[in-house]
N, C-alpha and C positions, 0 to 999 in steps of 0.2 A: 373374717378370714383370720386364721391362725397362721402367723409367720414365725418360723423357727430360724434362728441364726446361729451358726457355728463358725469357727475359724481358728487359725493358728494364733499363738500368743503374739500380741503386738500388731495384729492385722487390722485393728480398728473396729472389731465387732461390737464392743461395748458402746463406743461412741455412736456408731451407726444404729445400733438397736435402740439406744436412748432417743436419738434424734428422730428415728422413724416412728417410734411410739408417740412422741410429741406431735410430729407432723400429721399422723393419722388420727390423733386424739383417742388412742386406745391404751389400755394398761400394758405394762411391761413386767416380765418376770426375768430376773437375772439369777440363774442357778449358781453362778460363781459366788454370789453373796452367801447363799446357804452353805456352800462348800467351805468357803473361807471362815465363816462363823464356826462351823464344826471344827475346823483346824485350830482356830484360836482357842476354843474351849478346851482343846487338848494341849495347848501350848506349842503348836506346830505351825510351820509355814505351809503354804499351799504345796510346795514341792515335797516336803516331808510327808504331808498328809496323802499325797498321791501314792507314795510308796506304801503307806499303811493300807491304802485302798486296794493295792494289788493282792493283799491277803485277807482283807475284811470286806466282803461283798456288800455288807449292809450299808456301808457308807454311800455307795452308788445307788443302792436300792432306795434309800431314804430320799436322796436328791431326785431320783427319777420319779418317785411318788409325788413329790412336790410339783414337778413339771406337769405331770398328767393331771393332777388336781387343778392346777391353775388353768390349763387348757379346757378342762371340763366346765370350769366356772365362767369362762370368758370366750364367747364365740368369735370375738374380734380381739386380737392381742398380738404382742410381739414377745417371743420367748427366746432368750439367749441361753443356750444349753448345748453341751457337747452331744447329747443323744436325743435332743428334741425331734430332729428329723426322723429318727427311728421310732420313737415312742408315739409320735403323732403323725402317722403316715399321710393323712389328708392335708397336712400343713403345706404352706408354700415354703420350700426349703432353700436357704441361702447359706453359702459358705464363702468366707473371706480368707483368701490365702495370702501369704507373705513369705519371703525368704527368711530363714532363721536369723540371718545377719541384720536385715532391716527391721524385723520384729524386735530383735534385741536392742537395736539402736533406739527405737521408739520407747521401749520399756525403760531403758536407762535414762532417757530424757524425762520421762514421766516421774521416775524415782528422784531425779535431781531436783525436780520442782516440788518434791515433798509429798507426792501422792502415796497413800498407804495402800499398797497392792498386796501386802503379805506374801510376796513372791518366794523369797528365799533369804538366807543369811548372807551378809557380807557382799552385797552386790555393788561394789565400789568402782568397778570398771566395766566397760562394754564387753570385754572378754569373759568376765565372770557371769554377766547376764546371759551371754550366748551359751555358755556351758550349762547354766541353770535351765534355760529354755530347751536345750536339746535333751536334758534329763527329763524334763516335764513332758515333752512330746513323746518320748519313748515310753514313759510310764503310762500315759493316757492311752497310747496305742495298745499296750498290753491289757490294761483294765477293760477297755470297751470291747476288745475282741473276746476276751475271756468271759465277761459277764453278759454282753449283749450279742455276741457273735457277729460283730460288725466292725469294719474298718472305717472309722469316722473321717478319715482323710481321703476316701475314695470319691472322686468327682461325680461318679455315676449316681450317687445318692441324692444329689442336689439339683434343684431347678435352675439355680444360678450359682456358678462357681467362678468367683471374681478374684483375680490376682491384684492385690492392692499395693504391691511393692513400689511401683513408680507413680502412684496416684496420691493426690492430696485427700484430706478428709472430705472436703467438699465434693471432689470428683467422685469419690466412692459413694457418698450419700446421694448424689445426683443419679448415678447409674442404678443404685438400688431402688430409689423412689420411682424412677422411670420404669424399671422392671415390674415393680409392684403395681404401679398404675396400669400398666398394660395387662397384667394378669387380672386385676379387678375389672377392667373393661371387658375382658373376654369371659369372665365368670358368669 
């Protein structure tokens, strides 16, 4: 089973995707790694690169091709991607939601620990992180609507749309694994 995971910044999608892949014993593809690598190669942050992506469709096309290639090579896998649900319609589609404020708080906490997220410049306060997250969400909404004709934040696209705002990482992981187990049982 191919499982695609999307979510807002700071929702816990990377943590859940990594843990889920380990739990299931399947490979994981993280499209954000490819995207951030391309950004670094241009000397840009993820937020800056999102803006470039609004006028350079080949950025998203290259990332989308990597997602589809990985899914074609692995009949069982976890794919963390903004457009995975759209590119792989037969996948089990999961979206992790979070308020921008809580997502920003989580990202700020991660940055304070020294995690290299390549988010944006000068993210020295929770307020700056929140402003950056809002810019990123707006840019992504524009790009994916423009290039894929889809609103990536629309709950109707997903089999599971889970608000993680008031949940711990373990609670989110437990709910996702229970959902996946039920779907596997019914498959």
